[in-house]
C-alpha positions as CSV (number, residue, x, y, z in Angstrom):
1,M,-28.3,59.0,16.7
2,E,-28.2,55.3,17.1
3,Q,-28.1,53.8,20.6
4,R,-24.8,52.2,21.4
5,T,-25.8,48.8,22.7
6,K,-23.5,46.1,24.1
7,L,-24.1,44.1,20.9
8,R,-22.9,47.0,18.7
9,A,-20.0,47.8,20.9
10,F,-18.9,44.1,20.9
11,R,-19.1,44.0,17.1
12,E,-17.2,47.2,16.6
13,E,-14.5,46.7,19.3
14,M,-14.0,43.0,19.6
15,L,-14.8,41.7,16.2
16,G,-13.9,44.8,14.2
17,V,-16.2,43.8,11.3
18,P,-19.1,45.6,9.6
19,R,-22.7,44.5,10.1
20,D,-22.7,42.8,6.7
21,D,-20.1,40.3,7.9
22,I,-22.5,39.2,10.8
23,V,-25.2,38.6,8.2
24,R,-22.8,36.7,5.9
25,H,-21.8,34.4,8.8
26,S,-25.4,33.4,9.6
27,K,-27.9,31.1,7.9
28,T,-31.0,33.2,7.5
29,L,-30.4,36.5,9.3
30,T,-31.2,39.6,7.3
31,L,-29.3,42.9,7.6
32,S,-32.5,44.8,8.7
33,T,-33.2,42.3,11.5
34,Y,-29.6,42.4,12.7
35,R,-29.7,46.3,12.6
36,R,-32.8,46.2,14.7
37,A,-31.2,43.9,17.3
38,E,-28.1,46.1,17.4
39,S,-30.3,49.2,17.9
40,G,-31.8,47.6,21.0
41,F,-35.2,46.4,19.6
42,A,-36.5,43.1,20.9
43,V,-35.9,40.1,18.6
44,K,-37.1,36.5,18.7
45,Y,-35.1,33.9,20.6
46,S,-34.3,32.1,17.4
47,T,-32.9,35.3,15.9
48,A,-30.7,35.9,19.0
49,V,-29.3,32.4,18.7
50,E,-28.4,33.0,15.1
51,I,-26.7,36.3,16.0
52,V,-24.6,34.5,18.7
53,E,-23.8,31.7,16.2
54,A,-22.6,34.3,13.6
55,F,-20.5,36.1,16.2
56,N,-19.0,32.8,17.3
57,N,-18.2,31.8,13.7
58,I,-16.3,35.0,13.3
59,L,-14.6,34.6,16.7
60,A,-13.5,31.1,15.7
61,I,-11.9,32.5,12.5
62,Q,-10.1,35.1,14.6
63,K,-9.1,32.4,17.1
64,K,-10.9,34.1,20.0
65,S,-13.1,32.6,22.7
66,P,-16.9,32.2,22.0
67,V,-19.6,34.4,23.5
68,T,-23.0,33.7,24.9
69,M,-26.3,35.4,24.5
70,A,-25.8,37.0,28.0
71,D,-22.4,38.4,26.9
72,L,-24.1,40.3,24.1
73,D,-27.1,41.5,26.1
74,I,-29.6,40.9,23.2
75,N,-33.1,42.2,23.9
76,L,-35.6,39.3,23.5
77,E,-39.3,39.5,22.7
């Protein structure tokens, strides 16, 4: 069973979008890298920034306030 991280909970509960949408709203993020981050594995700082940017792109479309890296509790390398 996958670990329920803050990142995953936020995507499911606040954004209400599948993982694929996060990848579509980023520049170079891959689904496998995002999946690893969402499962709690450590990612590079640049990857974390891209995840936050993708979340904020979706939040802007939904007319919601942006988030920070701290809000998502992304595990960094």
